[in-house]
C-alpha positions in Angstrom: 148.9 -1.8 -8.9 150.9 -3.2 -5.9 148.8 -1.7 -3.0 150.8 -3.4 -0.1 154.1 -2.0 -1.4 152.7 1.5 -1.8 151.4 1.5 1.8 154.6 0.0 3.2 156.6 2.7 1.4 154.5 5.5 2.9 154.6 4.1 6.4 158.4 3.6 6.2 158.9 7.1 5.0 156.6 8.6 7.6 159.0 8.7 10.6 161.8 10.3 8.6 159.5 13.0 7.2 158.1 14.3 10.5 159.5 17.7 11.5 159.0 19.7 14.6 156.0 21.9 14.6 154.8 24.6 17.0 151.4 24.3 18.8 149.8 26.9 16.5 150.9 25.0 13.4 149.7 21.7 14.8 146.3 23.3 15.5 146.0 24.6 11.9 147.2 21.3 10.3 144.8 19.1 12.2 141.5 20.7 11.4 138.6 20.8 13.8 135.4 20.5 11.7 133.0 20.5 14.7 134.3 23.9 16.0 134.4 25.2 12.4 130.8 24.2 11.9 129.6 26.0 15.0 131.5 29.2 14.2 130.9 29.3 10.4 128.4 31.6 8.8 126.4 30.2 5.8 124.6 32.2 3.1 122.6 29.5 1.2 119.6 29.5 3.5 118.7 33.2 3.5 121.0 34.8 0.9 122.6 36.6 3.8 125.3 35.7 6.3 124.0 33.9 9.4 125.3 31.3 11.8 124.9 27.6 10.8 123.0 26.7 13.9 120.4 29.5 13.6 120.0 29.3 9.8 116.5 28.5 8.5 115.9 24.9 7.5 118.5 22.0 7.2 121.9 23.1 5.9 124.9 20.8 5.5 128.4 22.4 5.3 131.5 20.6 4.1 134.6 22.7 4.5 138.0 22.6 2.9 139.7 21.0 5.9 137.2 18.1 6.0 137.6 17.6 2.2 141.4 17.4 2.7 141.1 14.9 5.6 138.9 12.4 3.6 140.8 12.9 0.4 137.8 13.7 -1.7 138.7 14.6 -5.3 135.6 16.3 -6.6 132.1 17.4 -5.9 130.7 13.9 -6.6 132.7 12.5 -3.8 131.9 15.4 -1.5 128.1 15.0 -2.0 128.4 11.3 -1.1 128.9 12.5 2.5 125.4 14.2 2.6 123.0 11.7 4.1 120.0 12.5 1.9 121.5 13.1 -1.6 120.5 10.6 -4.2 122.3 10.0 -7.5 123.2 7.3 -10.0 126.6 7.7 -11.6 126.6 6.3 -15.1 130.2 7.5 -16.0 129.2 10.6 -17.9 127.5 13.1 -15.6 125.7 12.9 -12.3 121.8 12.6 -12.4 119.9 12.4 -9.2 118.2 14.5 -6.6 117.6 15.0 -2.9 115.4 13.5 -0.2 114.2 10.5 -2.2 113.4 12.4 -5.4 115.6 11.6 -8.4 115.9 12.3 -12.1 118.2 14.5 -14.1 119.1 16.8 -11.1 116.7 19.4 -12.3 115.1 19.8 -8.9 118.5 20.9 -7.4 119.7 24.4 -8.1 123.4 24.6 -8.7 125.3 27.8 -7.6 128.9 28.8 -7.8 129.6 31.6 -5.2 125.9 32.2 -5.1 125.4 32.5 -8.9 123.2 30.1 -10.8 125.0 27.9 -13.3 122.0 25.6 -14.1 121.9 24.0 -17.5 119.7 26.2 -19.7 118.5 23.4 -22.0 117.2 20.9 -19.4 117.3 22.9 -16.1 119.9 20.5 -14.8 122.5 20.9 -12.1 125.2 19.5 -14.5 127.9 17.9 -12.4 130.8 16.0 -14.1 134.5 15.9 -13.1 134.5 19.7 -13.6 134.2 20.5 -9.9 137.6 19.4 -8.5 137.9 19.6 -4.7 141.0 21.8 -5.1 138.6 24.4 -6.6 136.4 24.4 -3.5 136.6 26.3 -0.2 133.4 24.8 1.1 130.1 23.3 -0.1 126.7 24.4 1.4 123.8 22.1 0.7 120.3 23.4 1.6 117.6 20.7 1.8 114.1 21.2 0.5 112.2 23.8 -1.5 113.7 27.3 -1.6 112.3 29.1 -4.7 111.3 32.1 -2.6 114.8 33.5 -2.8 116.3 31.5 -5.7 113.5 31.1 -8.2 113.0 28.0 -10.4 114.6 24.6 -10.0 115.1 24.8 -6.2 112.3 22.3 -5.6 114.5 19.7 -3.8 117.3 21.9 -2.5 120.3 24.1 -3.4 124.0 23.3 -3.8 126.2 26.3 -3.3 129.9 25.8 -4.2 132.1 28.4 -2.6 135.3 28.7 -4.6 138.7 29.5 -3.1 138.9 32.9 -4.9 139.8 35.7 -2.5 140.9 33.3 0.3 144.5 34.5 0.2 146.1 31.2 -0.7 148.4 30.2 -3.7 148.6 26.5 -4.4 149.5 23.9 -7.0 147.8 20.4 -6.8 148.5 17.3 -8.8 146.7 13.9 -8.9 147.7 10.8 -10.7 145.6 7.6 -10.7 144.7 4.4 -12.4 142.7 4.3 -15.7 145.1 7.1 -17.0 143.6 9.6 -14.6 145.4 13.0 -14.4 144.4 16.2 -12.6 146.2 19.5 -12.2 145.0 22.7 -10.4 146.5 26.1 -9.9 145.2 28.7 -7.5 146.6 32.3 -7.3 145.3 35.1 -5.0 147.0 38.5 -5.1 146.3 41.7 -3.2 147.7 45.1 -3.8 146.3 47.9 -1.7 142.6 48.2 -2.8 143.0 45.8 -5.8 142.4 42.0 -5.4 143.0 39.5 -8.2 142.2 35.8 -8.0 142.5 32.9 -10.5 141.6 29.2 -10.2 142.3 26.9 -13.1 142.0 23.1 -13.4 142.5 20.3 -15.9 141.2 16.7 -15.7 141.4 13.7 -18.0 140.7 10.0 -17.5 140.1 6.9 -19.7 137.7 5.5 -17.1 138.0 2.1 -18.8 138.4 -0.3 -15.9 138.4 -4.0 -17.0 135.5 -4.8 -14.7 133.4 -2.0 -16.3 134.0 -3.1 -19.9 133.2 -6.7 -19.1 130.0 -5.6 -17.4 128.8 -3.5 -20.4 129.3 -6.5 -22.7 127.0 -8.7 -20.6 123.4 -8.0 -21.9 121.7 -10.1 -19.2 123.2 -8.1 -16.4 123.4 -4.7 -18.0 121.0 -3.9 -20.9 118.3 -6.3 -21.9 117.7 -3.9 -24.8 116.2 -4.7 -28.2 119.6 -3.7 -29.6 121.5 -6.4 -27.8 121.3 -9.1 -30.4 123.1 -7.0 -33.0 125.5 -5.0 -30.7 129.2 -5.2 -30.9 130.1 -7.1 -27.8 133.9 -7.0 -28.3 135.2 -5.6 -24.9 138.4 -4.3 -26.7 136.2 -1.7 -28.4 134.8 -0.1 -25.2 135.7 3.6 -24.8 134.7 5.8 -21.8 137.2 8.8 -21.8 136.6 12.3 -20.4 138.5 15.6 -20.5 137.6 18.8 -18.9 139.0 22.1 -17.6 137.6 24.9 -15.5 138.6 28.5 -15.0 137.4 30.8 -12.2 138.6 34.4 -12.0 137.6 37.6 -10.1 138.9 41.1 -9.8 137.8 43.4 -7.0 138.4 47.1 -6.6 136.8 49.5 -4.1 133.4 47.7 -4.1 133.3 47.0 -7.8 134.0 43.5 -9.1 134.1 41.5 -12.3 134.5 37.8 -12.7 133.9 34.6 -14.7 133.3 30.9 -14.3 134.2 28.8 -17.3 133.8 25.0 -17.9 134.7 22.9 -20.9 134.2 19.2 -21.2 134.6 16.4 -23.8 133.3 12.9 -23.1 131.2 10.0 -24.3 127.8 9.2 -22.9 129.3 6.8 -20.3 127.3 3.6 -20.0 123.9 5.1 -20.0 123.2 5.0 -23.7 122.8 1.4 -24.9 124.3 1.8 -28.3 125.2 -0.7 -31.0 128.9 -0.2 -30.2 131.1 1.7 -27.8 133.7 2.6 -30.3 132.2 6.0 -31.3 129.4 6.2 -28.8 128.1 9.8 -28.3 131.2 12.0 -28.4 130.0 15.2 -26.7 131.6 18.5 -26.4 129.9 20.9 -24.0 130.6 23.9 -21.9 129.4 27.1 -20.3 130.7 30.4 -19.2 129.2 32.9 -16.8 130.6 36.4 -16.8 129.4 38.9 -14.2 129.9 42.6 -13.3 128.6 44.2 -10.2 129.1 46.5 -7.3 128.4 46.5 -3.6 126.6 49.6 -2.3 126.3 50.8 1.3 124.1 53.8 1.8 124.3 53.6 5.6 125.0 51.0 8.3 121.3 50.1 8.0 120.9 49.9 4.2 123.3 48.0 1.9 122.9 46.0 -1.3 124.3 44.9 -4.6 123.6 45.3 -8.3 124.9 42.8 -10.8 124.6 42.1 -14.6 125.6 38.7 -15.9 125.9 36.8 -19.2 125.6 33.0 -19.3 126.4 31.1 -22.5 126.4 27.3 -23.1 126.7 24.9 -26.0 126.5 21.2 -26.7 127.9 19.3 -29.7 127.6 15.6 -30.2 129.0 13.2 -32.8 127.3 9.8 -32.9 127.4 6.7 -35.1 123.8 6.4 -36.4 122.7 2.9 -37.3 120.1 1.4 -39.6 119.1 -2.3 -39.0 118.3 -4.1 -42.2 115.6 -6.7 -42.2 117.0 -10.1 -41.2 120.1 -8.6 -39.5 121.5 -11.1 -37.0 125.0 -9.7 -36.1 126.8 -6.4 -35.7 128.5 -6.7 -39.1 125.1 -6.6 -40.8 124.3 -3.1 -39.7 124.4 0.0 -41.9 126.2 2.8 -40.0 127.1 6.4 -40.8 128.3 9.4 -38.7 125.9 12.1 -37.7 126.4 15.3 -35.8 123.9 17.0 -33.5 124.4 20.6 -32.2 122.3 22.5 -29.7 123.2 26.1 -29.2 124.9 28.1 -28.3 122.2 29.2 -25.8 122.4 32.6 -24.0 121.0 34.3 -20.9 121.4 38.0 -20.0 120.4 38.6 -16.4 120.0 41.6 -14.1 119.8 41.1 -10.3 119.7 43.4 -7.4 119.2 42.6 -3.7 119.0 45.0 -0.7 119.1 44.4 3.0 117.7 46.9 5.5 118.6 46.4 9.2 115.9 47.9 11.4 118.1 47.0 14.4 120.3 44.1 15.5 117.4 41.7 15.7 115.2 42.8 12.8 115.8 43.1 9.0 114.3 43.1 5.6 115.6 41.6 2.3 114.1 42.5 -1.0 115.2 42.2 -4.6 114.5 41.9 -8.3 115.6 39.2 -10.7 115.0 39.4 -14.4 116.5 37.7 -17.5 116.2 37.0 -21.1 117.0 33.6 -22.4 117.6 32.4 -26.0 117.8 28.6 -26.4 120.0 27.5 -29.3 118.2 25.4 -31.9 118.9 21.7 -32.3 120.5 21.0 -35.7 121.4 17.6 -37.1 124.1 17.2 -39.8 123.4 14.0 -41.8 125.3 12.6 -44.7 122.7 11.5 -47.3 124.3 10.0 -50.5 127.4 12.0 -50.0 125.6 15.3 -49.4 125.5 17.0 -46.0 121.9 17.8 -45.0 121.1 20.1 -42.1 117.7 19.8 -40.4 115.9 20.4 -37.2 113.7 17.6 -35.8 110.0 18.5 -36.4 109.0 18.1 -32.7 111.5 20.8 -31.7 109.6 23.7 -30.0 111.0 26.5 -32.2 108.5 29.1 -30.8 109.7 28.4 -27.3 113.3 29.2 -27.9 113.1 32.8 -26.6 111.6 33.7 -23.2 111.7 36.4 -20.6 111.4 36.1 -16.8 110.8 38.6 -14.1 110.6 38.1 -10.3 110.4 40.2 -7.2 110.9 38.8 -3.7 111.1 39.8 -0.1 111.9 38.3 3.3 111.3 39.6 6.8 113.3 38.3 9.8 112.9 39.2 13.4 114.5 37.7 16.5 112.8 37.9 19.9 115.1 37.6 22.9 114.5 36.8 26.6 117.1 35.5 29.1 119.3 33.0 27.2 116.4 32.1 24.8 115.5 33.4 21.4 112.9 32.9 18.7 113.6 33.9 15.1 110.8 34.4 12.7 111.5 34.4 8.9 108.9 34.8 6.3 109.3 35.4 2.6 107.4 35.6 -0.7 108.3 35.6 -4.3 106.3 36.5 -7.3 107.6 34.8 -10.5 106.4 35.5 -14.0 107.7 34.0 -17.2 106.7 33.0 -20.7 104.9 29.8 -21.6 104.1 28.7 -18.1 101.9 29.9 -15.2 102.9 32.8 -12.9 103.4 31.8 -9.2 103.5 33.2 -5.7 106.0 31.2 -3.7 106.0 31.5 0.1 108.5 30.3 2.7 108.3 30.6 6.5 110.5 29.4 9.3 110.6 29.5 13.1 113.9 28.9 14.9 113.8 28.5 18.7 117.0 28.5 20.7 116.9 27.7 24.4 120.6 28.7 24.5 123.5 29.1 22.0 124.1 25.3 21.7 120.8 24.1 20.2 118.0 25.1 17.8 114.6 23.7 17.0 113.4 24.7 13.5 110.0 24.5 11.9 109.9 25.3 8.1 107.3 25.4 5.4 108.3 26.1 1.8 107.0 25.9 -1.8 109.0 25.8 -5.0 108.5 25.2 -8.7 110.4 23.9 -11.8 109.4 25.4 -15.1 109.2 23.2 -18.2 112.2 22.8 -20.5 112.2 23.2 -24.2 112.4 19.4 -24.5 109.2 19.0 -22.5 107.3 21.3 -24.9 107.7 18.5 -27.5 104.2 17.2 -28.4 102.4 19.8 -26.2 98.8 20.3 -27.3 98.3 23.7 -25.8 100.7 26.6 -25.9 101.6 26.5 -22.2 102.5 24.0 -19.6 102.1 24.4 -15.8 105.3 24.2 -13.8 106.1 21.3 -11.6 105.6 22.2 -7.9 106.9 21.1 -4.5 105.6 21.6 -1.0 107.5 20.8 2.2 106.9 20.8 5.9 110.0 20.2 8.0 111.0 19.9 11.7 114.7 20.2 12.5 116.6 19.8 15.7 120.3 20.9 15.7 122.5 20.8 18.7 126.1 20.9 19.9 127.2 19.3 23.2 130.2 17.8 25.0 130.0 14.3 26.5 133.0 12.8 28.4 135.3 15.2 26.7 134.0 14.5 23.2 132.6 17.4 21.2 129.5 16.8 19.1 127.4 18.7 16.5 124.2 17.1 15.3 121.4 17.6 12.8 118.1 15.7 12.8 115.2 16.5 10.5 111.8 15.1 9.9 110.0 16.2 6.7 107.1 15.7 4.3 107.4 16.7 0.7 104.8 16.5 -2.1 105.6 17.0 -5.8 102.9 17.6 -8.4 102.6 18.1 -12.1 104.8 15.5 -13.8 105.2 15.7 -17.5 104.3 12.5 -19.3 104.1 11.6 -23.0 100.8 9.7 -23.4 99.4 8.1 -26.5 96.0 9.5 -27.5 93.9 6.4 -28.5 91.5 8.4 -30.6 94.0 10.5 -32.5 96.8 7.9 -32.5 99.4 10.5 -31.6 101.7 11.0 -28.6 101.0 14.1 -26.5 102.6 15.7 -23.4 100.2 15.9 -20.5 100.5 16.9 -16.9 99.6 14.3 -14.3 100.4 12.7 -11.0 101.9 13.4 -7.7 104.6 11.9 -5.5 104.7 12.2 -1.7 107.7 11.3 0.6 108.1 11.2 4.3 111.6 11.2 5.5 114.2 11.3 8.4 117.8 12.4 8.0 120.5 12.8 10.7 124.1 13.7 10.8 126.4 13.6 13.9 129.9 15.0 13.8 132.3 14.4 16.7 135.8 15.3 17.8 138.1 14.2 20.6 141.9 14.6 21.0 143.4 13.0 17.8 140.0 11.7 16.6 137.3 13.2 14.5 134.5 11.8 12.4 130.8 11.7 11.4 127.9 9.4 11.4 124.8 9.9 9.1 121.6 8.1 8.5 118.5 8.6 6.3 115.2 6.8 5.9 112.4 7.7 3.4 108.9 6.3 3.2 106.9 7.0 0.0 103.2 7.8 0.8 102.0 7.9 -2.8 103.8 6.8 -5.9 101.4 7.7 -8.7 102.1 9.1 -12.1 99.0 9.0 -14.2 97.5 5.5 -13.9 101.0 3.9 -13.5 102.8 3.0 -10.3 106.1 4.9 -9.9 108.9 2.6 -8.9 111.0 3.8 -6.0 114.5 3.6 -7.6 116.4 5.1 -4.6 117.3 3.2 -1.4 114.9 3.7 1.5 117.8 4.0 3.9 121.5 4.9 3.8 124.2 4.8 6.5 127.5 6.7 6.4 130.5 6.6 8.7 133.7 8.6 8.5 136.7 8.6 10.8 139.9 10.6 10.8 142.9 9.9 13.1 146.0 12.1 13.6 149.0 9.7 13.7 151.4 12.5 14.7 152.0 16.2 14.0 151.7 15.9 10.2 150.4 12.5 9.3 146.7 11.5 9.2 144.7 8.5 8.1 141.0 8.6 7.3 138.3 6.2 6.2 134.8 6.7 4.9 132.2 3.9 4.8 129.0 4.2 2.7 126.1 1.8 2.9 123.0 1.9 0.6 120.0 -0.4 1.1 118.6 -2.5 -1.7 116.9 -0.6 -4.5 114.0 -1.6 -6.7 113.8 -0.4 -10.2 111.8 -1.0 -13.4 113.8 -3.0 -15.9 113.3 -4.8 -19.3 112.4 -8.5 -19.0 114.1 -11.1 -21.1 113.0 -11.9 -24.6 111.2 -8.6 -25.1 108.3 -9.4 -22.7 107.8 -5.9 -21.4 109.1 -4.7 -18.1 109.3 -5.9 -14.5 110.7 -5.0 -11.1 114.4 -5.6 -10.6 116.2 -5.7 -7.3 119.6 -3.9 -7.0 121.4 -5.4 -4.0 122.4 -3.5 -1.0 126.1 -2.6 -0.8 128.8 -1.1 1.4 132.1 0.4 0.4 135.1 1.8 2.2 137.5 4.4 1.0 140.8 5.2 2.7 143.1 8.2 2.7 146.6 8.3 4.2 148.5 11.6 3.9 151.1 14.0 5.3 150.4 17.7 5.6 152.8 20.5 6.6 152.4 24.2 6.4 153.6 24.2 2.8 152.8 20.9 1.2 150.9 17.7 1.5 151.0 14.3 -0.2 149.3 10.9 0.2 147.4 8.1 -1.3 143.7 7.5 -1.6 142.3 4.0 -2.1 138.7 3.8 -3.5 136.7 0.7 -2.7 139.3 -0.9 -0.5 137.6 -4.3 -0.3 137.0 -4.3 -4.1 133.2 -4.5 -3.6 131.1 -5.1 -6.7 128.2 -2.6 -6.4 125.7 -0.9 -8.6 123.6 2.2 -8.9 120.1 1.7 -10.1 118.8 3.5 -13.3 116.3 6.1 -12.3 115.7 7.3 -15.9 114.5 4.3 -17.8 114.1 0.6 -18.2 117.4 0.0 -20.0 120.1 -0.2 -18.8 119.1 -1.9 -15.6 122.0 -0.7 -13.4 125.4 0.9 -13.5 128.6 -0.8 -12.2 130.7 1.5 -10.0 134.5 1.7 -9.8 136.5 -1.3 -8.6 139.4 -0.9 -6.1 141.8 1.7 -7.4 144.5 4.0 -6.1 145.4 7.6 -6.7 148.4 9.7 -5.5 147.8 13.3 -4.5 150.3 16.1 -4.0 149.9 19.8 -3.3 152.3 22.7 -2.6 151.4 26.1 -1.2 153.5 29.1 -2.3 
């Protein structure tokens, strides 16, 4: 791609494209995220609308205007702006966590418009390229445990994606990029008297086969160090890493009643995480989910209002893989015996009933109470294997068949009261959830918060919370007893949020100190007397941390500066040391400049400190500690936006930095190479 020519073309075209705009249009075209942040009301912290500044705990908000300014394409890129999100992208899906904890994203609860879309099989917040930015009005990220209101899996935090349904906009967006990347999105909102209909549909596909990536995968010393390396197919021409997906969001509202759906379908390989014998077939996965919901808003009086909703969630996973047998004495890939095998899980289903009510005693005092109950049926794992020309279907013997069906019930409540005197206020929030479900322990989950405001420009918050993550059907493999205790998390947090003006520059800041302790890790341990592997509960992990974010705005400039630091207190799982495979500190800096009425240029720099991870040693000598070097990248976005349309270019990794994410899920592969410098073109039209 000829990057200089592309930039020259846009800059030359820019003066001839500018048209006169009135002051109101200029204001709307050049967004003001600091002012938006101070005025916006969030719902993720308390399951009710409240101002960002006075919300309990630490909440980050990334709005549509900010997303457009920086040119972020999807949720993965949006989450990169959060100072204390941890992830490692291995070109398939996005494992990770929050605040120094990492894994399969099972400690983060994923919501779409406040409704849970967590993976039923592994409790994962499953994020691929199926969350395009054009689908999103804003993202609210709550840090820390919040099971009191949300139930399981909110041990590290909550991500709530607010879609653009019902926002009154109609838009078509197109993206074309390198590696055969294509994206299209259509948004339609229509109102007719009391009837409102909204539809959001997207399609994405990409080969994701950068030359740098395929060369890296074929280098066993740098990438794998797996026992399979000596007989792998190391022909880079055979590497394949493609992905396709589409999403559909729809909603119909009529006089307080509503019906809607969120649908996602994906087809991809397993990226570069699974060190296979070849990358021709790899693991071809087809997976998807749909969430259908029906409900009504009820208002008995100005003081008492609530909602009742029934939902049906369904997911499936199908996988084709090239299964390999290694004959004795095999020394090369051609010596292997290979055959195709298919593995299906599902479909899995969940029927859920939820109701929540809010009673306002007065303007400063209210109660929230609700019930959440659901029935889940996990689809059975079935393998299709060709044995001597005959297709044999079987379920692995370790699959926990008796744990496939489960029922869960929960009741919760929260009390909030604000005390006022002069310009000062003190808000007390206290909540409790009782959660009961099959195959794991029942739990009482408290959360309490104090928010002190000396005036409307700042808040000091003290929060304590507890949360849990129930075991998955995979973790019941090899369990000796019939039940497993849930993993738990405790947090104490002090937050200072403030807005101020200094020499004409507007600022909004977040600073949080916290301590979090996780207990009850699931570990497969070899019983030396019985000679069998068993799942046992052991260990704890403590983290102290600091996170800050400062947003600023002045005349034609706006931007943000973020920092995080974490200090592990204990890294113990059983008798083993837990390797900290996330960077201790991160630094992020974004800047947007308005060139004129309609043209803007933005840059976002991201720096991660060095990471230490457990990795295989050479020649099969066990494992050791590997250092993943620190790195800094810069992404740029140049675009024109008018009232009707926008177009521009986005350059990822401007300086073509070679950088890696560590592997937080195992000793092989060691690390994952990220995208080299590449360019994409973006266009949207509002109608």
